[in-house]
Structures are given as C-alpha cells and as structure tokens.
C-alpha positions as a printed Julia matrix, in Angstrom:
182×3 Matrix{Float64}:
 -168.32  17.66  10.8
 -165.0   18.73  12.18
 -164.2   21.04  15.03
 -160.92  22.63  15.95
 -159.65  25.17  18.39
 -159.24  27.85  15.7
 -162.44  27.57  13.59
 -166.11  27.29  14.33
 -167.61  23.83  14.03
 -168.53  22.99  10.44
 -172.24  22.82  11.33
 -172.07  26.37  12.71
 -170.23  27.57   9.61
 -172.72  25.88   7.26
 -175.71  27.32   9.13
 -174.17  30.8    9.2
 -173.71  30.93   5.42
 -177.0   29.16   4.64
 -178.85  31.65   6.81
 -177.05  34.54   5.12
 -178.42  33.28   1.8
 -181.91  32.81   3.26
 -181.94  36.25   4.84
 -180.71  37.82   1.6
 -183.55  36.02  -0.22
 -186.08  37.24   2.37
 -184.94  40.82   1.85
 -184.82  40.38  -1.94
 -188.4   39.12  -1.98
 -189.73  42.07  -0.05
 -187.84  44.51  -2.27
 -188.8   42.77  -5.53
 -192.51  42.7   -4.69
 -192.72  46.42  -5.47
 -191.86  45.65  -9.1
 -195.37  44.24  -9.55
 -198.79  45.85  -9.1
 -200.68  45.29  -5.84
 -202.83  42.18  -5.95
 -201.05  40.71  -8.98
 -200.09  37.02  -8.99
 -196.32  37.63  -9.17
 -196.46  40.08  -6.24
 -198.51  37.66  -4.13
 -196.16  34.78  -4.98
 -193.11  36.84  -3.97
 -194.83  37.77  -0.7
 -195.55  34.09  -0.02
 -191.87  33.26  -0.62
 -190.94  36.08   1.77
 -193.12  34.48   4.44
 -191.87  30.93   3.79
 -188.19  31.9    3.73
 -188.67  33.95   6.88
 -190.1   30.89   8.61
 -187.1   28.85   7.43
 -184.87  31.43   9.14
 -187.01  31.07  12.29
 -186.53  27.29  12.31
 -182.79  27.35  11.57
 -181.96  30.04  14.14
 -182.82  27.55  16.88
 -180.29  25.09  15.43
 -177.7   27.86  15.39
 -178.41  28.67  19.03
 -178.12  24.99  19.93
 -174.8   24.89  18.07
 -173.56  27.85  20.1
 -174.34  25.9   23.27
 -172.84  22.6   22.11
 -169.75  23.66  20.18
 -167.07  25.88  21.69
 -166.38  29.33  20.26
 -162.81  29.45  18.95
 -160.7   32.26  20.43
 -159.78  35.35  18.46
 -156.04  35.62  17.93
 -154.58  38.01  18.78
 -157.09  38.6   21.52
 -158.99  41.91  21.12
 -159.69  44.31  23.97
 -162.68  43.73  26.23
 -164.74  46.53  24.68
 -164.59  44.74  21.31
 -165.82  41.53  22.93
 -168.7   43.5   24.5
 -169.63  45.09  21.15
 -169.47  41.72  19.42
 -171.69  40.15  22.06
 -174.22  43.0   21.71
 -174.17  42.67  17.91
 -174.72  38.92  18.05
 -177.54  39.35  20.55
 -179.2   41.91  18.27
 -178.8   39.68  15.19
 -180.26  36.66  16.98
 -183.11  38.81  18.3
 -183.86  39.84  14.7
 -183.65  36.26  13.4
 -186.22  35.25  16.01
 -188.25  38.44  16.3
 -188.81  39.31  12.64
 -190.19  35.91  11.62
 -192.27  35.73  14.79
 -193.69  39.19  14.09
 -194.38  38.12  10.5
 -196.24  35.08  11.77
 -198.24  37.26  14.15
 -199.07  39.64  11.26
 -200.3   36.73   9.14
 -202.34  35.42  12.07
 -203.89  38.8   12.87
 -204.6   39.3    9.17
 -206.22  35.84   8.97
 -203.74  34.87   6.21
 -201.85  31.92   7.65
 -202.0   29.85   4.46
 -198.67  30.64   2.82
 -198.86  28.09   0.01
 -201.51  25.48  -0.72
 -199.22  23.01   1.03
 -198.16  25.23   3.97
 -200.54  26.68   6.52
 -199.22  28.02   9.8
 -201.22  27.66  12.99
 -202.73  30.97  14.02
 -201.04  32.63  16.99
 -203.72  35.29  17.6
 -207.31  35.91  16.62
 -207.89  37.93  13.43
 -207.51  41.65  14.16
 -206.73  44.05  11.29
 -205.69  46.89  13.6
 -203.21  44.64  15.42
 -201.91  43.34  12.08
 -201.23  46.92  10.96
 -199.43  47.82  14.17
 -197.29  44.69  14.05
 -196.5   45.32  10.38
 -195.1   48.76  11.23
 -192.83  47.25  13.89
 -191.82  44.45  11.51
 -190.9   46.94   8.78
 -188.93  49.15  11.18
 -186.99  46.15  12.49
 -186.4   45.0    8.9
 -184.71  48.33   8.14
 -182.68  48.01  11.35
 -181.65  44.57  10.09
 -180.05  46.08   6.99
 -177.87  48.22   9.23
 -176.99  45.44  11.68
 -176.1   43.0    8.9
 -174.01  45.67   7.18
 -172.17  46.51  10.41
 -171.62  42.81  11.12
 -170.11  42.26   7.67
 -168.01  45.43   7.89
 -166.67  44.36  11.28
 -165.64  40.97   9.86
 -163.82  42.65   6.97
 -162.18  45.21   9.29
 -160.97  42.46  11.6
 -159.46  40.61   8.66
 -157.86  43.47   6.72
 -157.26  46.19   9.32
 -156.84  44.44  12.66
 -155.43  41.33  10.98
 -156.86  38.87  13.48
 -158.63  35.56  12.82
 -162.2   36.77  13.49
 -163.36  36.33   9.89
 -161.31  33.22   9.14
 -162.94  31.37  12.06
 -166.3   31.47  10.24
 -165.08  30.78   6.7
 -165.6   27.3    5.23
 -162.61  24.99   5.73
 -159.78  25.74   3.32
 -160.76  29.41   2.9
 -158.94  32.45   4.18
 -155.77  30.72   5.34
C-alpha cells in the first residue's frame, strides 16, 4: 500500500474504483428490475441485490472518508485556479453526500415498509417504525437523488477526462491504479 506525493494512496485508489463498480451495479439493478413483471422472483431478487449493494456502498464510504483524513491528497500539477478547487470540493461533497444519503434513505424506506430482511441471511435493524406513507415519501426523495446521482457521476467523470485531455494536468492520473496513465 504505497503512497507518494503525486498519486493518491493505493487504498484510496482501490476504494474509488471498487465503489465505482458497486455504484454501477446498484444503478444497473434498479434499471434491470423493470425488465421483469412486478412481484416476480427475478424482479424481487434484483431489488434485493440493489439493497445489498447499496449497503455495501454505505459501509465502504466510511473507509473512503477515513482514508481522506489519514492519507494526504496529492497536489494537482499544474495547479488549477481557486474556482476549480472550489467546484471540485463542492462536487466531492455532493458525491459523498449521495454515497451516504442514498443508502441511508434506502434503509429508512425498507424500515418504514417493514421489509428489512434483504436476503435470508441479511436482515437490517429497523431504523423507524413501519409507516407506509413515510416509506412512499422517502422513496420519492431516494429516486430523485438517484437521478441527481447520474448527473453528478457523469459530471465527475467528464471533469476527470477534461483535466486529462484538455487541461493536461495530473488530476485523473492521481486516481489511476499504479502504472496507468503515465
């Protein structure tokens, strides 16, 4: 687990890309569920995977935040203007808020819907008493934030590509696995 002054720590890099895969799987599950009729076994299984993968994101985001505190952030070279730093900080704050908020909202929805058993081997503790009306309200917020997540993730990826190919700085390379993007 190396660290250097020009790349993120290898734990941070590994968690970043692992969480990208998990988040993509979470989104894929929720999109694929519509391929099956309501109440069918495949649809229910896909929904359960959506819940379980979302909870994996919720657990791992705390490790990422700890990594941000423990390991230094490598500088961008050449250094961008202050407004770019401010936009990047706002984007990262929004992405972390989604990685915490969406799974937490999902957990609250399951709790309010009295459906905390995800798989036979995984039951979450209930965060609130069963309340169908609350579950419906939380689901609307969860879905809206999920759509916002598509946009934020897309903007985040586009910014990384723009920094690499247009601005020609090391923003993207800092987060690539060792040996990539040199």
